[in-house]
C-alpha positions as CSV (number, residue, x, y, z in Angstrom):
1,M,-96.1,-108.9,-33.7
2,K,-97.2,-105.3,-34.2
3,I,-101.0,-104.6,-33.9
4,A,-102.7,-101.3,-34.5
5,T,-106.2,-100.2,-33.7
6,W,-107.9,-97.2,-35.4
7,N,-111.4,-95.9,-35.5
8,V,-111.5,-94.5,-39.1
9,N,-114.9,-93.0,-39.0
10,S,-115.8,-94.5,-42.4
11,I,-113.4,-96.7,-44.3
12,R,-114.6,-95.4,-47.7
13,T,-114.1,-91.8,-46.7
14,R,-110.7,-92.5,-45.2
15,K,-109.6,-95.3,-47.6
16,Q,-106.6,-93.4,-49.1
17,Q,-105.4,-92.3,-45.6
18,V,-105.4,-95.9,-44.4
19,I,-103.6,-97.1,-47.5
20,E,-100.9,-94.5,-47.0
21,W,-100.6,-95.2,-43.3
22,L,-100.2,-98.9,-43.9
23,K,-97.5,-98.2,-46.5
24,A,-95.6,-96.2,-43.9
25,N,-96.4,-98.5,-40.9
26,S,-96.0,-102.1,-41.8
27,V,-98.2,-103.6,-39.0
28,D,-99.0,-107.3,-38.8
29,I,-102.6,-106.6,-37.8
30,L,-104.8,-103.5,-38.2
31,C,-108.1,-103.4,-36.4
32,L,-110.6,-100.9,-37.6
33,Q,-113.8,-99.5,-36.0
34,E,-116.7,-97.5,-37.3
35,T,-116.2,-98.7,-40.9
36,K,-119.8,-97.8,-41.8
37,V,-120.2,-100.1,-44.7
38,I,-121.9,-103.4,-45.4
39,D,-119.6,-106.4,-46.0
40,Q,-120.2,-106.7,-49.7
41,D,-119.3,-103.0,-50.3
42,F,-116.1,-103.0,-48.2
43,P,-113.2,-101.7,-50.3
44,R,-111.1,-104.9,-50.0
45,S,-108.9,-104.7,-53.2
46,P,-106.5,-101.9,-52.3
47,F,-105.7,-103.5,-48.9
48,A,-105.4,-107.0,-50.4
49,E,-102.9,-105.6,-52.9
50,L,-100.8,-104.5,-49.9
51,G,-100.7,-108.1,-48.7
52,Y,-103.5,-108.2,-46.1
53,H,-106.2,-110.7,-45.5
54,I,-109.4,-108.9,-44.7
55,Y,-112.1,-109.9,-42.2
56,V,-115.2,-107.7,-41.8
57,S,-118.4,-107.3,-39.9
58,G,-120.3,-104.2,-41.0
59,Q,-123.5,-102.4,-41.5
60,K,-124.7,-99.5,-43.6
61,S,-123.9,-96.0,-42.3
62,Y,-123.2,-97.1,-38.7
63,N,-120.7,-99.1,-36.6
64,G,-118.8,-101.9,-38.3
65,V,-115.4,-103.5,-37.5
66,A,-112.7,-105.1,-39.5
67,I,-109.4,-106.9,-39.1
68,F,-106.5,-106.7,-41.7
69,S,-103.9,-109.4,-41.2
70,R,-100.6,-110.1,-42.9
71,S,-101.2,-113.9,-42.4
72,P,-104.4,-115.8,-42.6
73,M,-106.4,-115.9,-39.4
74,E,-108.2,-118.8,-37.8
75,D,-111.5,-119.1,-35.8
76,I,-113.0,-115.9,-37.1
77,S,-116.3,-114.9,-35.6
78,S,-118.4,-111.8,-35.2
79,G,-120.7,-110.7,-32.3
80,F,-121.3,-112.2,-28.9
81,A,-123.5,-115.1,-30.0
82,P,-120.8,-117.6,-31.1
83,I,-119.6,-117.7,-27.5
84,L,-122.6,-116.7,-25.4
85,G,-125.4,-118.1,-27.5
86,D,-128.3,-116.5,-29.3
87,H,-130.7,-116.7,-26.3
88,K,-128.3,-114.8,-24.0
89,V,-127.3,-112.2,-26.6
90,G,-130.8,-111.4,-28.0
91,D,-130.6,-108.3,-30.2
92,F,-127.2,-107.1,-29.1
93,D,-125.5,-108.4,-32.2
94,I,-127.6,-106.4,-34.6
95,Q,-125.1,-103.6,-34.1
96,K,-121.8,-104.8,-35.6
97,R,-119.3,-104.1,-32.9
98,L,-117.1,-107.1,-32.3
99,I,-114.9,-109.3,-34.5
100,T,-112.3,-111.8,-33.4
101,G,-109.7,-114.2,-34.8
102,V,-106.6,-116.1,-34.0
103,I,-103.1,-115.7,-35.4
104,N,-99.9,-117.4,-34.2
105,D,-101.7,-118.6,-31.1
106,V,-102.7,-115.0,-30.2
107,R,-106.4,-114.2,-30.2
108,I,-107.3,-110.7,-31.4
109,L,-110.6,-109.2,-30.2
110,N,-111.5,-106.0,-32.0
111,L,-114.3,-103.9,-30.3
112,Y,-116.3,-100.8,-31.0
113,V,-118.0,-100.1,-27.7
114,P,-121.2,-98.1,-27.8
115,N,-120.9,-94.4,-27.2
116,G,-123.8,-94.2,-24.8
117,S,-125.0,-90.7,-25.9
118,S,-125.6,-89.2,-22.5
119,V,-125.6,-90.4,-18.9
120,G,-129.0,-91.8,-17.9
121,S,-130.3,-92.2,-21.5
122,E,-131.5,-95.4,-23.1
123,K,-128.3,-95.6,-25.1
124,Y,-126.3,-95.2,-21.9
125,D,-128.2,-98.2,-20.4
126,Y,-127.6,-100.1,-23.6
127,K,-123.8,-99.4,-23.3
128,L,-123.7,-100.7,-19.7
129,D,-125.6,-103.9,-20.7
130,W,-123.3,-104.3,-23.7
131,L,-120.3,-104.1,-21.4
132,K,-121.8,-106.7,-19.1
133,L,-122.1,-109.0,-22.0
134,L,-118.5,-108.3,-22.9
135,Q,-117.4,-109.2,-19.4
136,E,-119.0,-112.6,-19.7
137,Y,-117.6,-113.0,-23.2
138,V,-114.1,-112.1,-22.2
139,K,-114.1,-114.4,-19.2
140,I,-114.9,-117.4,-21.4
141,I,-112.4,-116.6,-24.2
142,L,-109.6,-115.9,-21.7
143,D,-110.0,-119.5,-20.4
144,K,-109.6,-120.7,-24.0
145,S,-107.0,-118.2,-25.2
146,P,-104.4,-117.2,-22.6
147,N,-102.7,-115.0,-25.3
148,L,-105.3,-112.3,-25.8
149,C,-105.2,-108.8,-27.2
150,I,-108.4,-106.8,-26.8
151,C,-108.3,-103.5,-28.7
152,G,-110.5,-100.9,-30.2
153,D,-112.6,-97.8,-29.5
154,F,-113.9,-98.3,-25.9
155,N,-115.5,-94.9,-25.6
156,I,-114.4,-94.9,-22.0
157,V,-111.7,-92.7,-20.3
158,P,-110.1,-95.0,-17.8
159,E,-108.7,-92.3,-15.5
160,D,-108.7,-88.6,-15.1
161,R,-105.2,-88.4,-16.5
162,D,-106.6,-89.7,-19.8
163,I,-108.6,-86.6,-20.5
164,Y,-107.7,-82.9,-21.0
165,D,-110.2,-81.5,-18.4
166,P,-111.6,-84.2,-16.1
167,E,-113.4,-81.7,-13.9
168,G,-115.0,-79.8,-16.7
169,C,-116.0,-83.1,-18.5
170,K,-117.0,-85.1,-15.4
171,N,-120.7,-85.2,-16.4
172,S,-119.9,-86.4,-19.9
173,V,-120.6,-90.0,-21.1
174,G,-117.4,-91.9,-21.1
175,L,-116.3,-90.7,-17.7
176,S,-119.2,-91.8,-15.5
177,D,-118.5,-94.1,-12.5
178,L,-120.6,-96.9,-13.8
179,E,-118.8,-97.0,-17.2
180,R,-115.4,-96.9,-15.5
181,Q,-116.4,-99.6,-13.0
182,A,-117.7,-101.8,-15.9
183,L,-114.3,-101.5,-17.6
184,Q,-112.5,-102.3,-14.4
185,E,-114.5,-105.4,-13.9
186,I,-113.4,-106.6,-17.3
187,L,-109.8,-105.8,-16.7
188,K,-109.9,-107.6,-13.3
189,L,-110.3,-110.8,-15.3
190,G,-106.6,-110.5,-16.1
191,L,-105.9,-107.7,-18.5
192,V,-103.3,-105.0,-18.6
193,D,-103.5,-101.5,-20.2
194,A,-100.6,-101.7,-22.7
195,F,-100.2,-98.0,-23.1
196,R,-99.8,-97.5,-19.3
197,Q,-97.1,-100.1,-19.2
198,F,-94.8,-97.6,-21.0
199,T,-96.3,-94.1,-20.4
200,T,-97.5,-92.9,-17.0
201,E,-98.0,-89.2,-17.5
202,G,-101.2,-87.5,-18.7
203,G,-101.6,-85.4,-21.8
204,H,-101.7,-88.4,-24.2
205,Y,-104.9,-88.8,-26.2
206,S,-106.4,-90.8,-29.1
207,W,-109.5,-88.8,-29.8
208,W,-110.1,-85.1,-30.3
209,D,-113.4,-83.3,-31.1
210,Y,-113.6,-81.8,-34.6
211,R,-115.1,-78.7,-33.0
212,A,-113.4,-75.8,-31.2
213,A,-109.9,-76.6,-32.6
214,G,-109.9,-79.7,-30.3
215,F,-106.8,-81.2,-31.9
216,R,-104.8,-78.0,-32.2
217,R,-105.5,-77.2,-28.6
218,N,-104.9,-80.9,-27.5
219,R,-108.3,-81.1,-25.9
220,G,-108.3,-84.8,-26.2
221,W,-109.5,-88.1,-24.6
222,R,-107.7,-91.4,-24.5
223,I,-110.5,-93.8,-25.4
224,D,-108.8,-96.2,-27.9
225,H,-107.0,-99.0,-26.0
226,H,-105.0,-102.2,-26.2
227,Y,-105.6,-104.5,-23.3
228,L,-103.3,-107.5,-23.0
229,S,-103.6,-110.8,-21.1
230,L,-100.8,-111.2,-18.6
231,P,-98.7,-113.5,-20.7
232,L,-98.8,-111.0,-23.6
233,S,-98.2,-108.0,-21.4
234,Q,-95.0,-109.6,-20.2
235,K,-93.8,-109.7,-23.9
236,A,-94.9,-106.2,-24.8
237,T,-92.1,-103.9,-25.9
238,M,-94.0,-100.7,-26.7
239,C,-97.4,-99.1,-27.1
240,V,-97.7,-95.6,-28.8
241,I,-100.4,-93.3,-30.2
242,D,-99.6,-92.1,-33.7
243,K,-101.1,-88.6,-33.9
244,N,-99.8,-87.9,-37.5
245,P,-103.0,-89.1,-39.3
246,R,-105.1,-86.7,-37.2
247,E,-103.1,-83.8,-38.7
248,L,-104.3,-84.7,-42.3
249,L,-107.0,-82.9,-44.2
250,K,-110.4,-84.4,-43.4
251,P,-109.0,-87.0,-40.9
252,S,-110.8,-89.4,-38.6
253,D,-111.2,-87.8,-35.2
254,H,-109.3,-90.8,-33.8
255,A,-105.6,-91.6,-34.1
256,P,-104.1,-95.1,-34.4
257,V,-102.7,-96.8,-31.4
258,I,-100.0,-99.4,-31.9
259,V,-98.8,-102.2,-29.6
260,E,-95.8,-104.5,-30.2
261,F,-94.9,-107.7,-28.5
């Protein structure tokens, strides 16, 4: 099974790029983030014509996640509430950031983790609270689904080797100790960074700022990840970042990341 994750930064803006990428990369599953469109306006037809079943959870202008699957998926749900309950989740599901489903006994969990704006801000506190909910959520679904692939835009740089200038960026959101600790607490539940199974050196990134020739100068951050449960990680055969779409005219600032097992 081949699964890709890609923050497209507006599916309607990047629709043709995604179509062409899928024609060239026949993945079984494509998980999208930051689709920025309500469900009824999602451009389903061109992707259905390529043979994909489409599952979406979106909102106007912000956030939004989707899963394209070659085969029908089961047990589709969006947000934390179906697992954690409305009382526990409160208003956190207003922002559409999580969608999940099962295919071939593998649960796919597609995430768009909040950015956090700046360290110490209200949005930063929201991000930490969101990650705490995610930890509780993942603990429960791992007990039910031993074959789990969590993927998406995490907006967290796991280690210094995952960013072009860790010292110069150390005060940036995405690198703070609390964010990294929150991510590690989730991984301690029994998850493996698929990319790091196959690539140990630094210099590999999935996001580059549009400004200051960030992509041309490779001033990047690795913030888009696949995390696999132990049974799946043992079956993984590769995990790569496809930088080609980032070279296109008016691209997303993120590149797809592909895992295969």
